[in-house]
LOROZA-736825 format. One record per residue (C-alpha): x, y, z; residue in one letter. Coordinates in steps of 0.25 Angstrom, whole numbers, padded with zeros to 4 digits, always signed. Example, Ala and Ser with C-alpha at 12.3 -4.5 7.8 and 13.67 -1.06 7.14 Angstrom:
2
+0049-0018+0031A +0055-0004+0029S 
// end
This chain:
336
-0160-0136+0123X -0165-0149+0117X -0160-0164+0120X -0152-0164+0107X -0145-0151+0111X -0142-0156+0125X -0136-0169+0119X -0127-0162+0109X -0122-0153+0120X -0119-0165+0129X -0111-0172+0118X -0104-0159+0115X -0100-0157+0129X -0095-0172+0130X -0086-0169+0118X -0081-0156+0124X -0078-0162+0138X -0066-0170+0130X -0060-0156+0126X -0045-0155+0131X -0038-0142+0136X -0036-0131+0130X -0049-0133+0123X -0057-0134+0136X -0051-0121+0141X -0055-0113+0129X -0069-0120+0129X -0071-0114+0143X -0070-0100+0136X -0080-0104+0126X -0091-0110+0135X -0089-0101+0147X -0096-0111+0155X -0108-0112+0146X -0105-0126+0140X -0119-0130+0135X -0121-0116+0128X -0107-0118+0122X -0110-0132+0117X -0124-0127+0111X -0117-0116+0104X -0108-0125+0096X -0118-0135+0094X -0128-0125+0088X -0117-0120+0079X -0115-0134+0073X -0130-0138+0073X -0129-0146+0086X -0119-0156+0080X -0111-0160+0091X -0099-0165+0083X -0098-0152+0075X -0101-0143+0087X -0089-0150+0095X -0080-0148+0083X -0084-0133+0082X -0081-0131+0097X -0068-0139+0096X -0063-0130+0084X -0067-0118+0092X -0059-0122+0104X -0047-0125+0096X -0048-0112+0089X -0049-0105+0102X -0036-0112+0107X -0028-0110+0095X -0032-0095+0094X -0031-0093+0109X -0045-0087+0110X -0045-0089+0125X -0035-0078+0126X -0041-0068+0116X -0047-0060+0127X -0033-0057+0131X -0029-0051+0118X -0033-0037+0117X -0032-0030+0104X -0022-0018+0106X -0020-0007+0106X -0034-0002+0110X -0035+0007+0098X -0034-0005+0089X -0045-0012+0097X -0053+0001+0096X -0051+0000+0081X -0056-0015+0081X -0068-0011+0089X -0072+0001+0080X -0071-0008+0068X -0077-0022+0073X -0090-0017+0079X -0095-0026+0090X -0099-0024+0104X -0107-0029+0116X -0119-0019+0117X -0126-0026+0129X -0135-0039+0132X -0148-0044+0128X -0159-0046+0138X -0155-0061+0139X -0141-0057+0142X -0134-0060+0129X -0123-0050+0125X -0127-0041+0113X -0116-0039+0103X -0117-0028+0093X -0109-0029+0080X -0107-0017+0070X -0107-0026+0057X -0109-0015+0047X -0098-0005+0053X -0087-0014+0057X -0075-0011+0048X -0065-0021+0054X -0054-0011+0048X -0046-0007+0061X -0038-0019+0063X -0034-0033+0057X -0044-0044+0056X -0037-0052+0067X -0041-0040+0077X -0055-0041+0073X -0056-0056+0075X -0049-0055+0088X -0058-0044+0093X -0070-0053+0089X -0066-0065+0096X -0062-0057+0108X -0077-0052+0109X -0082-0066+0107X -0073-0071+0118X -0077-0059+0128X -0091-0062+0125X -0090-0077+0128X -0081-0076+0140X -0085-0063+0146X -0098-0057+0141X -0107-0070+0140X -0102-0076+0153X -0105-0063+0160X -0119-0062+0154X -0122-0077+0158X -0118-0074+0172X -0127-0061+0172X -0139-0067+0167X -0137-0081+0174X -0138-0089+0161X -0129-0093+0150X -0127-0082+0140X -0119-0087+0128X -0123-0079+0116X -0125-0065+0112X -0133-0056+0103X -0127-0048+0091X -0132-0036+0085X -0126-0033+0071X -0126-0019+0066X -0126-0018+0051X -0125-0003+0051X -0115+0001+0040X -0114-0012+0033X -0107-0010+0019X -0101-0017+0008X -0087-0015+0014X -0092-0026+0025X -0087-0036+0014X -0073-0033+0018X -0076-0038+0032X -0082-0051+0028X -0070-0060+0030X -0067-0054+0044X -0081-0056+0048X -0081-0070+0042X -0069-0073+0051X -0076-0067+0064X -0089-0075+0061X -0081-0088+0059X -0074-0086+0072X -0088-0084+0078X -0095-0096+0071X -0084-0106+0074X -0080-0102+0088X -0091-0094+0094X -0104-0101+0089X -0118-0097+0093X -0114-0085+0102X -0124-0076+0095X -0139-0077+0099X -0144-0067+0089X -0138-0057+0078X -0146-0045+0077X -0143-0037+0064X -0147-0022+0064X -0145-0010+0055X -0146-0018+0043X -0142-0012+0029X -0147-0017+0016X -0134-0023+0013X -0135-0032+0025X -0149-0036+0022X -0145-0041+0008X -0134-0049+0013X -0142-0055+0025X -0152-0061+0015X -0142-0069+0008X -0133-0072+0021X -0145-0076+0030X -0148-0089+0022X -0133-0094+0024X -0134-0093+0039X -0137-0105+0047X -0151-0105+0053X -0147-0103+0067X -0139-0091+0063X -0150-0085+0055X -0159-0086+0067X -0150-0078+0075X -0149-0066+0065X -0160-0055+0067X -0159-0043+0057X -0166-0031+0064X -0172-0019+0059X -0164-0006+0060X -0155-0006+0072X -0164-0017+0079X -0167-0009+0092X -0181-0014+0094X -0177-0029+0091X -0165-0029+0100X -0172-0022+0111X -0180-0035+0112X -0168-0042+0117X -0159-0032+0124X -0161-0019+0131X -0158-0005+0124X -0144-0004+0132X -0139-0017+0125X -0143-0012+0111X -0130-0010+0102X -0129+0005+0100X -0133+0004+0085X -0146-0002+0089X -0150+0009+0099X -0156+0018+0089X -0160+0018+0074X -0151+0025+0065X -0140+0025+0076X -0129+0025+0065X -0116+0019+0065X -0114+0006+0074X -0100+0009+0076X -0101+0023+0083X -0112+0027+0093X -0113+0038+0103X -0102+0034+0111X -0092+0022+0113X -0099+0017+0125X -0112+0015+0118X -0106+0009+0106X -0103-0006+0109X -0093-0007+0097X -0084+0004+0103X -0072+0000+0111X -0077+0010+0121X -0089+0002+0124X -0089-0005+0137X -0090-0019+0131X -0077-0017+0123X -0070-0010+0134X -0073-0022+0143X -0069-0032+0132X -0056-0024+0129X -0052-0022+0144X -0055-0037+0146X -0046-0041+0135X -0035-0032+0140X -0036-0037+0154X -0035-0052+0149X -0023-0048+0141X -0016-0042+0153X -0019-0055+0162X -0015-0064+0151X -0002-0056+0146X +0002-0050+0159X +0016-0053+0156X +0016-0050+0141X +0013-0038+0133X -0001-0038+0127X +0002-0041+0112X -0003-0032+0101X -0009-0039+0089X -0021-0046+0085X -0025-0060+0090X -0025-0069+0078X -0036-0080+0077X -0037-0091+0067X -0051-0091+0061X -0057-0104+0055X -0063-0104+0041X -0077-0099+0041X -0088-0109+0039X -0094-0111+0025X -0106-0104+0029X -0098-0091+0034X -0090-0091+0021X -0103-0092+0013X -0110-0081+0021X -0097-0072+0019X -0097-0074+0004X -0112-0071+0003X -0111-0058+0010X -0099-0054+0001X -0108-0058-0011X -0119-0049-0006X -0111-0037-0002X -0104-0038-0016X -0118-0037-0023X -0119-0023-0015X -0105-0019-0019X -0107-0023-0034X -0093-0030-0034X -0085-0017-0031X -0073-0023-0025X -0079-0026-0011X -0076-0041-0013X -0062-0039-0017X -0059-0032-0003X -0065-0044+0004X -0057-0054-0004X -0044-0045+0000X -0047-0046+0015X -0035-0053+0022X -0038-0059+0036X -0025-0067+0039X -0013-0058+0042X -0020-0045+0045X 
// end
């Protein structure tokens, strides 16, 4: 870390030392004892501008307090069958760890349908996985490997990507906005696999719109990416859709315990049991309430809006204007 970076972190820390409760409490859940790494993440997200990084972090902490994010891991999505529906349609899971100790998250972009629950449940589930990653998985990995591990690797499976994905752009923009503003620089590398032509065409026009630091993180791999991914992780940590060519659907594999998207996979069992246990501790006197956990989502940055519009435009070229855009415009987020 250079002298400029160290000075910026020192200035940032001086500003944060003045923070009052309850922001200080929620900040502890953000940094988990890794203050320097946390300051560096927010500084990177704002091109090492201390004033802008400080505002970003303060906005994040206020968002956490206003939306009770510290207690979101005590808010299970119930009944279980509803949560199973969320898991079957929002495909994400932890497949293992890289050789450097970073968690490997698999995401089934092409086959996620987001059609089994309201938008609020999907946003709630996404934030819960973020918080479990930051409060449980990363601290455990840091302890195991004896060094700060504060970022993860993501493998994005594009199997099954179709024009109907346009219907999900608004929800995906919400989720990416939550991540960009409140969980910046948590992903070390994005590996994209099983790429169809429709993605390749969109990537050519979207790539120039991304910030340079984001572009450098994205690697589009050939086929299911097995050979490249084995350079950074063992075979056991590969997502199920990368373990053999032509493996078919990323939603279904040989069994639930192998498929890290499934609620039956040990990661999701541990996560769901953790949330239910926390809810019993926090609400031992009260009944666990059913219903989604509503979170206010800030407006996306201009860059995110431009990217969403560009993707919509490219997809419409494939669809020849046959009504896909109308279905996107008709999506309602609030009040679902």
